[in-house]
N, C-alpha and C positions, 0 to 999 in steps of 0.2 A: 963343630957343634954336634953333640950326640942327641939323636931323636929319642923322645920318651913315648911310651905307650901306656895309656890309661884305658880302663874299660868301665862301663856302667852296666850293671845288671838290674833288671826291673822285675819285681815280684808283685803280682796282683791277686788279691783275694776278694771274693764276692760273697756276701751273706745277706740274703733278702734284698732290700733296696739299697744297701750300703756297699760301697767298693772302697777298699784300702789298697794303696800302692806304696811300695818301698823301693827307693832308688839307692843302690849301693855303688859307690865310686871306689874302684881299686886303683891306687896310684903307685903301686910297687911294693913288694915285700908284704908285710903284715898290715900295712897301713890301709885303712878304709874309712870312708865317711858315708853317712847315710842321711837320707831325707825321706819324709813321709807325706803322703797326701791322702785326702779323703773326699769322697763324693757320695751324695745321698739323692736318690731319685725322689722327686715329688710324687706322692701317691696319685695325683691327677694326670701325670705324664704316662705315655705308653712305655712298656718295658723294652728298652734298647740297650743291652749290656755294654756295647762298644762305647756308647757315650759316657757312661760311668767310668769305664776303663781309661778313656782319653783324659777326662777331667782329673781323675785321681793321679794318673801318671804325670800330667803336666804340673800338678800341685806338688808332687813329690820331687820333681826336677827343680821347680822353683825353690822349694825348701832346701834342697841340696846346694843350689847356687848361693843361697843366703848364708 
């Protein structure tokens, strides 16, 4: 049995209170699949960018899995 190697790259962009993440799955050759996720900070919450990153990335990975 031959082992396969796939990789996922995550791209995160932040603009104001919005965070967008894109997960790109590379499964060999030119083939790739993408998922997107979005998070928006509630104006009443304190600014913690890592939380938006984590939410957006988890949503992008869930979209990729779907």
